[in-house]
LUMBA-736689 format. One record per atom (N, C-alpha, C): y, x, z. Coordinates in pm, whole numbers, plus 32768, in hexadecimal, padded with zeros to 4 digits. Example, Ala and Ser with C-alpha at 12.3 -4.5 7.8 and 13.67 -1.06 7.14 Angstrom:
BEGIN
7DC78527830C;7E3E84CE830C;7EB68528830C;7F1F850582C4;7F96855782CA;8003850A8313;
//
This chain:
BEGIN
E172A494B9AA;E12DA4C0BA19;E181A4D9BA9E;E137A4C0BB03;E16BA4B2BB6A;E188A54FBBBB;E12AA5A1BBA8;E127A629BBEB;E13FA695BB82;E0D3A6E0BB76;E0C5A74FBB23;E03DA75FBAE4;E03BA79FBA5E;DFB4A7A2BA31;DF67A829BA88;DEE7A808BA99;DEA2A87BBAD9;DEA2A8E1BA87;DE9AA96EBAB1;DE88A9E8BA66;DDFBA9D7BA27;DDEBAA3CB9D8;DD59AA57B990;DCF5AA85BA0B;DD34AAEABA5D;DCD6AB12BAC2;DCBEAA93BB0D;DD19AA33BB44;DD04A9B0BB86;DC8EA96FBB5A;DCB5A949BAC5;DC4EA901BA84;DBC6A92FBA8B;DBA6A9A4BA71;DB32A9EABA79;DAECA9CCBB09;DB26A9DABB66;DB03A9CABBF6;DABFA925BC00;DB24A8D2BBC0;DAF6A850BBC1;DA9AA817BB5E;DA4DA87DBB01;DA13A858BA9C;D9B8A7E3BAAE;D95DA7D1BAFE;D904A773BB14;D94FA6EABB21;D9ACA6EBBB74;DA10A670BB8D;DA49A647BB13;DA79A691BAAD;DAC3A692BA33;DA4EA655B9DD;D9E8A678B9D5;D974A64CB990;D951A59CB9AB;D95AA5A4BA39;D938A4FCBA63;D9B7A4C8BA4C;DA2DA4E9BA49;DA99A498BA0B;DA87A47AB98C;DA6AA4DBB92E;DA47A4B1B8A5;D9EEA441B884;D979A45EB8DA;D905A3FCB8BE;D939A379B8FB;D97EA369B957;D9BCA2DEB977;DA25A2B1B92A;DA4AA2FAB8BD;DA9FA2C2B862;DA50A2B4B7E6;D9CBA2C4B7D6;D955A2C3B770;D98BA339B6F1;D9A6A39CB74E;D9CAA41AB6E0;D94EA489B709;D8F0A4A0B69C;D88DA50AB6B6;D8B3A585B6A3;D86AA5F6B6A3;D878A66FB691;D8B6A68CB617;D863A65DB5B7;D882A65AB522;D8E9A617B4F8;D91DA5A2B544;D9A5A575B520;DA28A5C8B549;D9F6A5EAB5BD;DA61A64CB5FB;DA7CA6BBB5AC;DA15A703B571;DA2BA764B51C;DA89A741B49A;DA62A6DAB452;DA9EA69CB3E3;DB38A67FB40F;DB49A636B487;DBD8A609B4A6;DC11A68DB4AD;DBFFA6F5B4F9;DC4EA76EB4F5;DC6CA79CB48B;DC1AA7A7B419;DC3FA7EEB39E;DC8CA783B34D;DC68A705B33C;DCA7A694B2E3;DD2DA647B321;DD11A645B391;DD81A5FFB3F6;DDB3A647B45E;DE05A6B1B44E;DE19A6F0B4C8;DE84A6A0B527;DED2A64EB4EC;DF23A608B53C;DED6A599B59F;DE76A56CB576;DE2CA528B5AD;DDBFA56EB625;DDA8A5EAB5EB;DD56A64AB65D;DDBBA65AB6C9;DE4DA689B69D;DEA8A6A1B6F5;DEC7A62DB771;DEC8A5B7B729;DED9A539B776;DE69A508B7E5;DDDCA53EB7BB;DD77A51DB812;DD84A590B86D;DDAEA60CB85B;DDA5A65EB8CB;DE18A647B926;DE92A611B8FA;DEF2A5E7B94D;DED1A581B9A5;DE96A516B96D;DE6EA4B0B9C3;DDFEA4DCBA3D;DDA0A52FBA05;DD4BA566BA6F;DDA0A5A8BAD5;DDF1A61BBAB5;DE4DA651BB13;DE93A5FEBB71;DEE7A596BB45;DF1AA540BB9D;DE94A4F4BC01;DE3AA4CDBBCD;DDC5A4A4BC23;DDA5A505BC87;DD8CA57BBC79;DD70A5FABCC0;DDCFA60BBD2B;DE60A61DBCFD;DEB4A639BD48;DED1A5CFBDC4;DECEA556BD72;DEF3A4CEBDC7;DE85A4DABE3D;DE0EA4E8BE29;DDADA4F5BE95;DDC3A54EBEF8;DDE6A5D4BEBC;DE02A628BF25;DE7AA63DBF75;DEEAA5EFBF38;DF5FA5D2BF7D;DF5DA567BFED;DF00A4FCBFD6;DED3A4B2C030;DEA4A4DFC0B5;DE60A53DC0A9;DE1AA584C131;DE8EA5EBC16A;DEE9A5E7C137;DF6AA634C18B;DFABA600C1D6;DFC2A61DC26E;DFE8A5C9C2CB;E06CA615C301;E04FA690C304;E0DCA6EEC32A;E10BA763C2E3;E174A75AC2DB;E1B5A7D7C28C;E231A826C2F0;E24CA89AC2D1;E2A4A8E3C31C;E303A92FC2A5;E375A93DC2CA;E3D8A997C27C;E435A9F7C2E4;E420AA7FC2E2;E466AADEC327;E4B0AB23C2DF;E51FAB3BC314;E59BAB92C2C9;E5DDABCEC355;E616AC3DC329;E652ACA9C3A0;E688AC56C412;E6DBABF2C3FC;E71EABB6C471;E6EAAB28C49F;E668AAEFC445;E634AA6CC461;E597AA5AC447;E571A9E3C4AD;E4E9A9DDC48F;E4F2A956C473;E4ACA918C421;E49FA88BC401;E403A869C3ED;E3C4A7F8C439;E335A7DAC43D;E34EA748C425;E2FDA721C3B4;E2DEA693C37C;E26AA667C3A2;E268A5D7C3C6;E1F4A593C3D1;E203A516C37B;E196A509C319;E19FA4BCC2A2;E13AA451C2DF;E175A3D4C303;E130A35CC31E;E11EA302C2A6;E0F0A295C2DB;E0DDA233C25B;E159A1E1C21B;E1C3A1DCC264;E24BA1A5C239;E2C1A1EFC244;E2B4A25EC297;E32AA2A6C2CD;E302A341C2C8;E36AA3AFC2CC;E333A42AC2F3;E395A44BC36F;E359A480C3DD;E3A5A4A7C445;E3C0A549C448;E442A569C444;E46AA5F3C45C;E49AA615C4E5;E45AA680C506;E49AA6CEC599;E4CAA75DC548;E537A774C584;E57EA7E2C552;E5C9A828C5C1;E5D0A8ACC5AC;E60CA918C620;E681A96EC5BC;E6DEA964C5DA;E744A9CEC5A5;E779AA13C608;E782AAA2C5EB;E7C4AAFCC62B;E843AB02C612;E8B4AB1DC660;E92EAB2FC661;E940ABAFC5FB;E9CAABA3C59A;E9BCAC11C548;E9CCAC98C57C;EA17AC9EC5F8;EA0DAD1EC634;E9A6AD4FC691;E942AD09C691;E8C3AD0FC6DB;E875AD82C685;E858ADF8C6D4;E80FAE5EC68A;E776AE25C67C;E75EADEDC620;E6D3ADB4C614;E69EAD94C586;E634ADC7C56E;E600ADA9C4DB;E580AD7CC4E7;E553ACEAC4D3;E4EEACA1C4E8;E475ACBEC47B;E4ACAD11C405;E43FAD34C3C0;E3F6ADBDC3E2;E421AE06C44E;E3F2AE76C46A;E3A1AE48C50C;E338AE96C511;E2DBAE6BC587;E347AE6EC612;E386AECAC615;E3D0AEE1C685;E437AE40C68C;E456AE13C62C;E4BEADA1C635;E470AD2DC68B;E3EBAD27C694;E3B1ACC0C6F3;E3BDACCDC781;E3A5AD52C787;E3CEAD81C816;E442AD63C843;E4AAAD8CC7F3;E53DAD60C80B;E558ACD6C815;E513AC8CC7DF;E51FABF4C7FB;E4E8ABD1C879;E48AABF1C89F;E47CABDFC92A;E4BFAC0BC97D;E4F9AC9DC987;E551ACC7C9C7;E5DCAC7CC9CD;E60FAC63C962;E67DAC15C95B;E682AB7BC98B;E5FFAB40C994;E5DBAAB4C9C5;E5DAAAC5CA48;E599AB3BCA8A;E5ABAB3FCB1C;E624AB5CCB5B;E68BABA4CB21;E71AABDBCB4A;E76AAB80CB15;E752AB05CAD6;E7C6AAADCAB5;E817AAE3CA51;E7F4AB30CA04;E838AB6AC9A3;E84DAAFDC92D;E8B9AB0DC8E3;E8E8AA95C896;E885AA83C814;E81BAA23C837;E7ADA9EEC7C5;E7D0A952C7B5;E7E6A948C738;E7DDA89BC72A;E758A86DC6F6;E733A817C752;E69EA7E5C736;E6B6A741C727;E67BA70FC6AD;E68BA6A1C68C;E617A65BC64A;E5F9A5D7C646;E58FA588C606;E5DDA50DC5C1;E581A4F7C550;E5B9A474C50E;E553A457C4BD;E568A3D9C493;E4FCA396C438;E53DA367C3B3;E507A370C355;E545A349C2BE;E4C1A30EC282;E4F1A270C24E;E494A22EC1DC;E493A289C163;E40AA27CC13C;E40DA2B3C0A9;E44FA27BC047;E4A8A2C6BFEE;E4D3A2A8BF5A;E466A285BEF7;E40BA2E4BEDF;E3B3A2C4BE82;E321A2C5BEE9;E2B8A2CABE9B;E230A2DBBED8;E22AA327BF3C;E1D7A310BFAB;E1B8A377C013;E185A3FDBFCF;E135A402BF7C;E110A478BF33;E15EA4B7BEEE;E1B0A46DBEAA;E219A4B2BE5A;E28BA509BEB9;E2A5A4D1BF28;E300A503BF85;E2B6A580BFAE;E239A580BFD4;E1E2A5EBC00A;E1FAA656BF9C;E1DDA62EBF22;E1BEA6A9BEB8;E25CA6EDBEA2;E2C8A699BEB1;E35DA6C9BE95;E387A71CBEFF;E348A700BF7B;E35FA76ABFE2;E310A7FABFEE;E290A7E6BF9C;E255A857BF99;E293A8AEBF22;E2B9A860BECD;E2FAA8B8BE53;E394A900BE76;E3D5A8C0BEED;E435A8FBBF2D;E414A970BF89;E399A98FBF95;E36EA9FFBFF7;E32EA9F1C074;E32BA959C08D;E2D6A94CC10B;E240A97FC104;E22AA995C18E;E190A9B3C19D;E130A93EC1DF;E0B9A930C1D0;E07FA8E2C21B;E04EA90CC29A;E06BA8C0C2FC;E038A8DDC381;DFEEA879C3D0;DFA4A8B6C447;DF54A840C490;DFAEA7FFC4D6;DF6BA780C513;DF95A746C590;DFD2A766C5ED;DF7DA7D2C627;DFA1A81EC694;E028A867C673;E059A88FC61E;E0ECA8E0C5EC;E13CA86DC5FE;E12CA802C5C2;E1A2A7A1C5D2;E1B4A76FC655;E143A760C69A;E148A722C743;E19CA7A1C787;E183A80BC767;E1D9A875C7A0;E257A84EC7A7;E294A831C724;E328A820C701;E338A7ACC74C;E303A73AC750;E31EA6C7C782;E322A6C1C805;E2DAA711C852;E2E1A72FC8E0;E367A77BC8FB;E386A7E7C8AD;E3F3A819C8D5;E473A7CBC8BE;E477A760C85B;E4DFA702C860;E4E5A6ADC8C5;E45EA67EC901;E454A62CC96E;E48EA66BC9E4;E467A6F5C9F3;E494A734CA77;E52AA74CCA63;E55DA762C9E8;E5EFA77FC9E6;E651A6F9CA1B;E617A687C9DA;E64CA601C9E1;E64FA5E5CA99;E5D0A615CAC5;E5C4A608CB63;E631A653CBB7;E637A6D1CB80;E6AEA71CCBC9;E73CA6EBCBC7;E743A6BDCB5D;E7FAA679CB36;E7FAA5EECB9B;E783A596CBAE;E78FA53BCC16;E7B0A545CC9B;
//
């Protein structure tokens, strides 16, 4: 199993798709009922395969993630062969907490007043499949964001870089 088994609630939401999955494996409704009773391990394997298919498709559609902690914001862009990270770290002594609404306001103030912010950009090739990397980041607490949010972070990096030159 690549990811995780879908919950009962998730499977209920995807009942139609699961029936289609079973049919594509030449398993009828009656066959499925028999498998659940007589071959619970086989039933579990089928659910795991279906879960991987569903999650793989969902993960393929995710392009941007973000992780916010009190002293840092990290935005990720998952491309075909690599992930790009734009990060902002506030200095330890900076009175900022990016997890609170006023934290973003402080970020703007700090950037305008040349306060100690470390803004950086880096690329990394995938160690695993792209989808497995996305899944791992979601499991570590990242949230899905829109392209616009990543662009804001990237623009901040570009502006910071331009100011240093």
